[in-house]
C-alpha positions as CSV (number, residue, x, y, z in Angstrom):
1,M,15.7,-17.3,-18.5
2,D,12.6,-15.4,-17.5
3,V,11.8,-12.4,-19.6
4,K,10.3,-9.3,-17.9
5,K,6.8,-8.8,-19.1
6,P,5.8,-5.3,-20.3
7,P,3.3,-3.6,-18.0
8,H,-0.4,-3.6,-18.8
9,Q,-0.3,-6.6,-21.1
10,F,-2.8,-8.9,-19.5
11,Y,-3.1,-12.6,-19.8
12,N,-6.9,-12.5,-19.9
13,D,-9.9,-10.6,-18.7
14,L,-9.6,-12.1,-15.2
15,D,-6.0,-10.8,-15.0
16,K,-7.1,-7.4,-16.1
17,A,-10.0,-7.4,-13.5
18,N,-7.5,-8.3,-10.8
19,Y,-5.2,-5.5,-11.8
20,E,-8.0,-3.0,-11.7
21,L,-9.1,-4.3,-8.3
22,C,-5.6,-3.7,-7.0
23,K,-5.6,-0.2,-8.4
24,F,-8.9,0.4,-6.6
25,S,-7.6,-1.0,-3.4
26,F,-4.6,1.4,-3.5
27,L,-6.9,4.4,-4.0
28,L,-9.1,3.1,-1.1
29,L,-6.0,2.8,1.1
30,S,-5.0,6.4,0.3
31,F,-8.5,7.6,1.2
32,I,-8.4,5.6,4.5
33,V,-5.0,7.1,5.4
34,K,-6.4,10.6,4.8
35,C,-9.4,9.9,6.9
36,L,-7.2,8.6,9.7
37,S,-5.2,11.7,9.6
38,F,-8.4,13.5,10.6
39,F,-8.2,11.7,13.9
40,S,-4.6,12.4,14.5
41,D,-5.5,14.7,17.4
42,E,-6.9,11.6,19.2
43,P,-4.0,9.1,19.2
44,A,-5.5,7.3,22.2
45,L,-8.1,6.0,19.8
46,F,-5.4,4.0,18.0
47,K,-3.3,2.8,20.9
48,D,-2.3,-0.8,20.4
49,A,-4.4,-1.1,17.2
50,P,-3.1,-3.7,14.8
51,I,-1.7,-2.6,11.5
52,S,-1.7,-4.9,8.5
53,I,-0.8,-4.0,4.9
54,Q,-0.7,-6.4,2.0
55,V,1.4,-5.2,-1.0
56,I,1.1,-7.2,-4.2
57,G,2.8,-6.7,-7.6
58,R,3.1,-8.3,-11.0
59,T,5.4,-11.1,-11.9
60,L,9.1,-10.2,-11.7
61,E,8.4,-6.9,-10.0
62,E,9.4,-7.9,-6.5
63,E,11.8,-5.0,-6.1
64,A,8.9,-2.5,-6.7
65,V,6.8,-4.3,-4.0
66,I,9.7,-4.3,-1.6
67,R,10.3,-0.6,-2.3
68,L,6.6,0.3,-1.8
69,G,6.7,-1.6,1.6
70,E,9.7,0.5,2.6
71,I,7.9,3.7,1.6
72,V,4.8,2.7,3.7
73,D,7.1,1.8,6.6
74,D,9.0,5.1,6.4
75,A,5.7,7.0,6.3
76,L,4.4,5.2,9.4
77,K,7.6,5.8,11.3
78,A,7.6,9.5,10.4
79,K,4.0,9.8,11.5
80,I,4.8,8.1,14.8
81,Q,7.8,10.4,15.4
82,A,5.7,13.5,14.6
83,T,3.1,12.5,17.2
84,K,5.8,11.9,19.9
85,L,7.1,15.5,19.5
């Protein structure tokens, strides 16, 4: 019954602003991850630190959100494995 909406067709200006904010948040997250890799020689700084990531997506794109979560999870697990070696 639901029809998949084409990407980048916004309902209104608020919808577009929210989308742009999410794009900015993703870029900011990428920057933070790069900054944290600078401290990778000091893992004790991050021991028992909480990790929280919120992934959001557009309507009917749940599969993409789930896949992105899997990518982030795999990257974190690989980083943890690399630091244990």
